[in-house]
DSSP file (Angstrom, degrees, kcal/mol; ACC not computed):
  #  RESIDUE AA STRUCTURE BP1 BP2  ACC     N-H-->O    O-->H-N    N-H-->O    O-->H-N    TCO  KAPPA ALPHA  PHI   PSI    X-CA   Y-CA   Z-CA
    1    1 A X    >>        0   0    0      0, 0.0     4,-2.2     0, 0.0     3,-0.5   0.000 360.0 360.0 360.0 -39.2   16.7  107.9  -79.8
    2    2 A X  H 3>  +     0   0    0      1,-0.3     4,-2.5     2,-0.2     5,-0.2   0.810 360.0  59.6 -63.0 -28.1   18.1  104.4  -80.1
    3    3 A X  H 3> S+     0   0    0      2,-0.2     4,-2.1     1,-0.2    -1,-0.3   0.923 108.3  44.4 -61.5 -43.1   21.6  105.8  -79.4
    4    4 A X  H <> S+     0   0    0     -3,-0.5     4,-2.8     2,-0.2    -2,-0.2   0.914 113.3  49.5 -69.4 -43.1   20.4  107.1  -76.0
    5    5 A X  H  X S+     0   0    0     -4,-2.2     4,-2.4     1,-0.2    -2,-0.2   0.934 112.6  47.8 -63.2 -45.5   18.5  103.9  -75.1
    6    6 A X  H  X S+     0   0    0     -4,-2.5     4,-2.2     1,-0.2    -1,-0.2   0.895 112.1  50.8 -60.1 -40.7   21.5  101.8  -75.9
    7    7 A X  H  X S+     0   0    0     -4,-2.1     4,-2.6    -5,-0.2     5,-0.3   0.932 110.2  48.4 -62.8 -46.8   23.8  104.1  -73.9
    8    8 A X  H  X S+     0   0    0     -4,-2.8     4,-1.3     1,-0.2    -2,-0.2   0.885 111.4  50.8 -63.2 -38.5   21.5  103.9  -70.9
    9    9 A X  H  X S+     0   0    0     -4,-2.4     4,-0.5    -5,-0.2    -1,-0.2   0.916 112.0  47.2 -63.7 -42.3   21.3  100.1  -71.1
   10   10 A X  H >< S+     0   0    0     -4,-2.2     3,-1.0     1,-0.2     4,-0.4   0.903 112.8  46.5 -70.3 -40.5   25.1   99.9  -71.3
   11   11 A X  H >< S+     0   0    0     -4,-2.6     3,-0.7     1,-0.2    -1,-0.2   0.746 101.9  67.0 -75.0 -19.4   25.8  102.2  -68.4
   12   12 A X  H 3< S+     0   0    0     -4,-1.3    -1,-0.2    -5,-0.3    -2,-0.2   0.731 101.9  48.6 -67.9 -20.5   23.2  100.5  -66.3
   13   13 A X  T << S+     0   0    0     -3,-1.0     2,-0.3    -4,-0.5    -1,-0.2   0.549 113.2  49.7 -94.2  -9.6   25.5   97.4  -66.3
   14   14 A X  S <  S-     0   0    0     -3,-0.7     2,-0.6    -4,-0.4     0, 0.0  -0.836  75.5-122.7-128.7 163.0   28.7   99.3  -65.3
   15   15 A X        -     0   0    0     -2,-0.3     2,-0.4    -3,-0.0    -3,-0.1  -0.936  32.6-176.0-106.5 123.8   29.9  101.7  -62.7
   16   16 A X        -     0   0    0     -2,-0.6     2,-0.1    -5,-0.1    -2,-0.0  -0.922  23.3-125.5-118.9 144.1   31.3  104.9  -64.1
   17   17 A X     >  -     0   0    0     -2,-0.4     4,-2.6     1,-0.1     5,-0.2  -0.321  39.4-100.6 -72.1 169.6   33.0  107.8  -62.3
   18   18 A X  H  > S+     0   0    0      1,-0.2     4,-2.4     2,-0.2     5,-0.2   0.900 125.6  48.9 -59.8 -41.3   31.5  111.2  -63.0
   19   19 A X  H  > S+     0   0    0      2,-0.2     4,-2.2     1,-0.2    -1,-0.2   0.895 111.7  48.7 -66.7 -40.8   34.4  111.9  -65.5
   20   20 A X  H  > S+     0   0    0      2,-0.2     4,-2.3     1,-0.2    -2,-0.2   0.898 111.3  50.5 -65.8 -39.9   33.9  108.6  -67.2
   21   21 A X  H  X S+     0   0    0     -4,-2.6     4,-2.5     2,-0.2    -2,-0.2   0.941 110.9  47.9 -62.4 -47.9   30.2  109.2  -67.5
   22   22 A X  H  X S+     0   0    0     -4,-2.4     4,-2.1     1,-0.2    -2,-0.2   0.893 112.0  50.1 -61.2 -40.3   30.8  112.7  -69.0
   23   23 A X  H  X S+     0   0    0     -4,-2.2     4,-1.0     2,-0.2    -1,-0.2   0.896 110.7  49.6 -65.4 -39.7   33.3  111.3  -71.5
   24   24 A X  H  < S+     0   0    0     -4,-2.3     4,-0.4     1,-0.2     3,-0.4   0.897 110.9  49.2 -66.6 -40.1   30.9  108.6  -72.5
   25   25 A X  H >< S+     0   0    0     -4,-2.5     3,-1.3     1,-0.2    -1,-0.2   0.888 105.5  58.7 -64.7 -38.9   28.0  111.1  -73.0
   26   26 A X  H 3< S+     0   0    0     -4,-2.1    -1,-0.2     1,-0.3    -2,-0.2   0.775 101.0  56.4 -62.9 -26.5   30.4  113.3  -75.1
   27   27 A X  T 3< S+     0   0    0     -4,-1.0    -1,-0.3    -3,-0.4    -2,-0.2   0.624  84.8 105.4 -81.8 -12.1   30.9  110.5  -77.6
   28   28 A X  S <  S-     0   0    0     -3,-1.3     2,-1.4    -4,-0.4     7,-0.0  -0.404  73.3-130.6 -72.3 143.7   27.2  110.0  -78.3
   29   29 A X        +     0   0    0     -2,-0.1     2,-0.3     0, 0.0   -26,-0.1  -0.640  65.9 119.9 -91.9  76.1   25.8  111.3  -81.6
   30   30 A X        -     0   0    0     -2,-1.4     2,-0.0   -27,-0.1    -2,-0.0  -0.862  67.1 -88.5-134.6 166.0   22.9  113.2  -80.1
   31   31 A X     >  -     0   0    0     -2,-0.3     4,-2.3     1,-0.1     5,-0.2  -0.283  41.8-105.0 -76.5 167.2   21.7  116.8  -80.0
   32   32 A X  H  > S+     0   0    0      1,-0.2     4,-2.6     2,-0.2     5,-0.2   0.844 117.5  53.9 -62.2 -38.3   22.9  119.3  -77.4
   33   33 A X  H  > S+     0   0    0      2,-0.2     4,-2.2     1,-0.2    -1,-0.2   0.900 110.9  46.4 -65.9 -40.1   19.6  119.3  -75.4
   34   34 A X  H  > S+     0   0    0      2,-0.2     4,-2.2     1,-0.2    -2,-0.2   0.909 112.7  50.1 -67.2 -41.4   19.7  115.5  -75.1
   35   35 A X  H  X S+     0   0    0     -4,-2.3     4,-2.5     1,-0.2    -2,-0.2   0.916 110.8  49.8 -61.9 -43.1   23.4  115.6  -74.1
   36   36 A X  H  X S+     0   0    0     -4,-2.6     4,-2.3     1,-0.2    -1,-0.2   0.908 109.5  50.7 -63.2 -42.7   22.6  118.3  -71.5
   37   37 A X  H  X>S+     0   0    0     -4,-2.2     5,-2.7     1,-0.2     4,-0.5   0.894 111.5  48.7 -63.2 -39.7   19.8  116.3  -70.0
   38   38 A X  H ><5S+     0   0    0     -4,-2.2     3,-0.7     3,-0.2    -2,-0.2   0.924 111.1  49.4 -64.9 -44.0   22.0  113.2  -69.8
   39   39 A X  H 3<5S+     0   0    0     -4,-2.5    -2,-0.2     1,-0.3    -1,-0.2   0.866 114.6  44.4 -65.0 -35.5   24.8  115.2  -68.1
   40   40 A X  H 3<5S-     0   0    0     -4,-2.3    -1,-0.3    -5,-0.2    -2,-0.2   0.556 107.4-130.5 -81.4  -7.5   22.3  116.7  -65.6
   41   41 A X  T <<5 +     0   0    0     -3,-0.7     2,-1.0    -4,-0.5    -3,-0.2   0.898  48.3 162.8  55.2  43.7   20.8  113.2  -65.2
   42   42 A X     >< -     0   0    0     -5,-2.7     4,-2.3     1,-0.2    -1,-0.2  -0.775  18.0-179.8 -97.1  92.9   17.4  114.7  -65.7
   43   43 A X  H  > S+     0   0    0     -2,-1.0     4,-2.5     1,-0.2    -1,-0.2   0.859  79.8  53.8 -63.9 -37.3   15.2  111.8  -66.5
   44   44 A X  H  > S+     0   0    0      2,-0.2     4,-2.2     1,-0.2    -1,-0.2   0.928 110.8  44.7 -64.3 -45.9   12.1  114.0  -66.9
   45   45 A X  H  > S+     0   0    0      2,-0.2     4,-2.5     1,-0.2    -2,-0.2   0.907 114.2  49.8 -65.2 -41.2   13.7  116.3  -69.4
   46   46 A X  H  X S+     0   0    0     -4,-2.3     4,-1.9     2,-0.2    -2,-0.2   0.905 109.4  52.1 -64.2 -41.2   15.2  113.4  -71.3
   47   47 A X  H  X>S+     0   0    0     -4,-2.5     5,-3.0     1,-0.2     4,-0.5   0.921 111.0  47.4 -59.4 -45.0   11.8  111.7  -71.4
   48   48 A X  H ><5S+     0   0    0     -4,-2.2     3,-1.0     1,-0.2    -2,-0.2   0.915 111.2  50.9 -63.2 -43.5   10.2  114.9  -72.8
   49   49 A X  H 3<5S+     0   0    0     -4,-2.5    -1,-0.2     1,-0.2    -2,-0.2   0.821 112.7  46.4 -65.1 -31.0   13.0  115.2  -75.5
   50   50 A X  H 3<5S-     0   0    0     -4,-1.9    -1,-0.2    -5,-0.2    -2,-0.2   0.474 115.2-114.5 -90.6  -2.5   12.5  111.6  -76.6
   51   51 A X  T <<5 +     0   0    0     -3,-1.0    -3,-0.2    -4,-0.5    -2,-0.1   0.816  58.1 163.4  75.5  30.9    8.7  111.9  -76.7
   52   52 A X      < -     0   0    0     -5,-3.0     2,-0.2    -6,-0.2    -1,-0.1  -0.194  43.9 -86.6 -76.0 171.9    8.1  109.5  -73.9
   53   53 A X        -     0   0    0      1,-0.1    -1,-0.1    -2,-0.0     3,-0.1  -0.519  24.4-139.1 -78.7 146.2    4.9  109.1  -71.9
   54   54 A X  S    S+     0   0    0      1,-0.3     2,-0.4    -2,-0.2    -1,-0.1   0.895  86.4  12.7 -71.2 -40.0    4.3  111.3  -68.9
   55   55 A X        -     0   0    0      2,-0.0     2,-0.4    -3,-0.0    -1,-0.3  -0.999  62.5-162.0-140.9 139.3    2.9  108.5  -66.8
   56   56 A X        -     0   0    0     -2,-0.4     2,-0.4    -3,-0.1     0, 0.0  -0.960  12.5-171.3-119.8 143.8    2.7  104.7  -67.2
   57   57 A X        -     0   0    0     -2,-0.4     2,-0.5     2,-0.0    -2,-0.0  -0.988  11.9-153.2-136.1 142.1    0.3  102.6  -65.3
   58   58 A X        +     0   0    0     -2,-0.4     2,-0.4     2,-0.0    -2,-0.0  -0.960  17.4 179.7-115.4 132.8   -0.1   98.9  -64.8
   59   59 A X        -     0   0    0     -2,-0.5     2,-0.4     2,-0.0    -2,-0.0  -0.975  12.7-159.1-131.6 146.2   -3.4   97.4  -64.1
   60   60 A X        -     0   0    0     -2,-0.4     2,-0.5     2,-0.0    -2,-0.0  -0.986   8.8-152.2-124.2 135.8   -4.5   93.8  -63.5
   61   61 A X        -     0   0    0     -2,-0.4     2,-0.4     0, 0.0    -2,-0.0  -0.909  11.7-173.4-109.9 133.4   -8.1   92.6  -63.9
   62   62 A X        -     0   0    0     -2,-0.5     2,-0.1     3,-0.0    -2,-0.0  -0.954  30.1-107.9-123.3 142.7   -9.4   89.6  -62.0
   63   63 A X        -     0   0    0     -2,-0.4     2,-0.5     1,-0.1     0, 0.0  -0.401  36.5-113.7 -67.2 146.4  -12.8   88.0  -62.4
   64   64 A X        -     0   0    0     -2,-0.1     2,-0.6     1,-0.0    -1,-0.1  -0.690  26.8-146.9 -81.6 126.5  -15.2   88.6  -59.6
   65   65 A X        -     0   0    0     -2,-0.5     2,-0.2    -3,-0.0     3,-0.0  -0.854   9.8-138.8 -98.6 122.8  -15.9   85.4  -57.7
   66   66 A X        -     0   0    0     -2,-0.6     2,-0.1     1,-0.1     3,-0.1  -0.563  27.0-107.5 -76.1 139.1  -19.4   85.2  -56.3
   67   67 A X        -     0   0    0     -2,-0.2     2,-0.2     1,-0.1    -1,-0.1  -0.407  40.1-106.9 -64.8 144.6  -19.7   83.7  -52.8
   68   68 A X        -     0   0    0     -2,-0.1     2,-0.2     1,-0.1    -1,-0.1  -0.515  27.8-131.8 -74.9 136.7  -21.1   80.3  -52.8
   69   69 A X    >   -     0   0    0     -2,-0.2     3,-1.0     1,-0.1     4,-0.5  -0.572  18.2-121.0 -82.4 152.2  -24.7   79.9  -51.5
   70   70 A X  G >  S+     0   0    0      1,-0.3     3,-1.0    -2,-0.2    -1,-0.1   0.834 113.5  59.2 -62.3 -32.2  -25.4   77.1  -48.9
   71   71 A X  G 3  S+     0   0    0      1,-0.2    -1,-0.3    -3,-0.0    -3,-0.0   0.769 100.6  56.8 -67.4 -24.8  -27.9   75.6  -51.3
   72   72 A X  G <  S+     0   0    0     -3,-1.0    -1,-0.2     2,-0.1    -2,-0.2   0.575  80.3 109.1 -84.3 -10.0  -25.1   75.2  -54.0
   73   73 A X  S <  S-     0   0    0     -3,-1.0    -3,-0.0    -4,-0.5     2,-0.0  -0.439  75.2-112.9 -70.6 139.6  -22.8   73.1  -51.8
   74   74 A X        -     0   0    0     -2,-0.1    -1,-0.1     1,-0.1     5,-0.1  -0.309  34.2 -99.5 -69.8 155.3  -22.6   69.4  -52.8
   75   75 A X    >>  -     0   0    0      1,-0.1     3,-1.2     3,-0.0     4,-0.6  -0.260  38.9-101.1 -67.3 162.2  -24.0   66.7  -50.6
   76   76 A X  G >4 S+     0   0    0      1,-0.3     3,-1.1     2,-0.2    -1,-0.1   0.870 123.1  52.6 -55.6 -41.1  -21.6   64.8  -48.3
   77   77 A X  G >4 S+     0   0    0      1,-0.2     3,-0.5     2,-0.1    -1,-0.3   0.723 106.0  55.2 -71.4 -18.6  -21.5   61.8  -50.7
   78   78 A X  G <4 S+     0   0    0     -3,-1.2    -1,-0.2     1,-0.2    -2,-0.2   0.533  90.9  76.0 -85.8  -7.5  -20.6   64.1  -53.6
   79   79 A X  G <<  +     0   0    0     -3,-1.1    -1,-0.2    -4,-0.6    -2,-0.1   0.310  65.5 133.0 -88.2   9.8  -17.6   65.5  -51.8
   80   80 A X  S <  S-     0   0    0     -3,-0.5     2,-0.4     1,-0.2    -3,-0.0  -0.165  75.3 -85.5 -57.1 154.1  -15.4   62.4  -52.4
   81   81 A X    >   -     0   0    0      1,-0.2     3,-1.3     2,-0.1    -1,-0.2  -0.498  36.3-150.2 -62.8 120.8  -12.0   63.0  -53.6
   82   82 A X  T 3  S+     0   0    0     -2,-0.4    -1,-0.2     1,-0.3    -2,-0.1   0.693  91.0  64.3 -71.0 -19.3  -12.3   63.3  -57.4
   83   83 A X  T 3  S+     0   0    0      2,-0.1     2,-0.3    -3,-0.0    -1,-0.3   0.595  77.4 104.7 -80.5 -10.2   -8.8   61.9  -58.0
   84   84 A X  S <  S-     0   0    0     -3,-1.3     6,-0.0     1,-0.1    -4,-0.0  -0.547  78.4-116.8 -74.1 130.1   -9.8   58.5  -56.5
   85   85 A X        -     0   0    0     -2,-0.3    -1,-0.1     1,-0.1     5,-0.1  -0.275  32.1-104.0 -66.6 154.1  -10.2   55.8  -59.1
   86   86 A X    >   -     0   0    0      1,-0.1     3,-1.5     3,-0.0     4,-0.5  -0.249  35.6 -99.0 -72.6 166.7  -13.7   54.3  -59.5
   87   87 A X  G >  S+     0   0    0      1,-0.3     3,-0.9     2,-0.2    -1,-0.1   0.838 118.9  60.2 -55.4 -37.9  -14.4   50.8  -58.2
   88   88 A X  G 3  S+     0   0    0      1,-0.2    -1,-0.3     3,-0.0    -3,-0.0   0.690 111.4  37.5 -71.0 -18.9  -14.0   49.2  -61.6
   89   89 A X  G <  S+     0   0    0     -3,-1.5    -1,-0.2     2,-0.1    -2,-0.2   0.299  84.7 122.1-116.9  10.6  -10.3   50.3  -62.1
   90   90 A X    <   -     0   0    0     -3,-0.9     2,-0.3    -4,-0.5    -4,-0.0  -0.461  61.6-123.8 -71.2 144.2   -9.0   49.9  -58.5
   91   91 A X              0   0    0     -2,-0.1    -1,-0.1     1,-0.1    -2,-0.1  -0.683 360.0 360.0 -86.3 142.7   -6.0   47.6  -58.0
   92   92 A X              0   0    0     -2,-0.3    -1,-0.1     0, 0.0    -2,-0.0   0.382 360.0 360.0-108.1 360.0   -6.5   44.8  -55.5
């Protein structure tokens, strides 16, 4: 399998004519079914021959944020900018 993966990575970086592609596939040390799938450019058949997954899925999970209740909002005097230094360390 690693021969095929390496081959696919290398041809992904270059442009080959149909004849060059066929010649490159012919040099691989792989079985006839894999070679045939590559020549037909049949990704599904190649995936099956290599024992790949039928479907891959990506999911992202995000925490649910509860809406803030009005009672939970801080009072006006508590809304000061928190980055502001306290009176004792202010520069004059």
